[in-house]
N, C-alpha and C positions, 0 to 999 in steps of 0.2 A: 930684868924688867923689859917688857915689850914696848916697841915703839908705837905711838899713836899714829893712825893713818891720817895723812893730810887730806883735808877736804877742800875741794875747789869752790864749793858752794858756800856763800856767805848768808844764805837764807836763815839759817838757825842762829847766826851770830849777831845779826842786826838788831839793835835795841830801838824800838819805836813805841812811844806813848805807854802802853800798858805792859811793856816787857818785850817779849819775843815777837818776831814778825808774824808768826802764825796766830798769836793772840790778837794782834792788831787786825789781821784779816778777819778773824771771827767777830771782833768788836765792830768793825766797819760794816759787816753784813748785818749785824743785829741793830745797828743805830744809823740807818741811812739818812735820817733827818739832821744828824750832827755832822755829816761829811759833806763838804762842798769844795769846789775848785777855787783856787786863788784868783784874785782880781786881775793879775797880770796874764794869767793863762786864759781867763775868760775874754779879756780884751784882745789878746792875740788871736784866739779862734774866731772872734767876731770879725776882726779885720780880714782874716783868711777867707771866711765865708763871703764877705762883701766883695773882695777882689775876685774870688772864684766866680761869683754870680755875674760880675761885670764882664769877665773874660768870656763866660758862656754866652751872655747876651751879644757880645761883640762877634763871636764866632757864628752865632745864629743869624745875625744881620748880614754877615759877610758871605754866608753860604749861598750857593746858587739855588734857585727854586726848581725843584724836581717835579715833573708831572706825576701825580699819583697813579693815574690810569692812562698809560700811553695808548695810542690808537691800536685797538685790538682787532684781530680779524673778525669776520662775520660770525654770528652766533651759531649758524648751522655747521660751520667747519669745526668749531671747538666742541660741540655736543657729540659729534660723530666719533671723536677720539676717545680712547679708553684712558681716562685720567686716574683710574684707581680710586674713585670716590667711594667705593663700597656699596654702590647700588647695583642690584642684579638685573 
């Protein structure tokens, strides 16, 4: 009698709702209206998003204001340079 190979994957061994895990994945894809997250997970994610938004706002308010267009040299100097713009 030959020995069965031990599998490290439990994907085929897990029993969920309709039987095997692959069956559940198929059912979940076919019935998206019946699948929803748990209330604890939704609340946790809502808190995470809220704290992340607050941290982002705090970082934005604490950041120094950078000038968008620092004082550039005169236009004649910049137009004489070959900037590789593609114009002939």
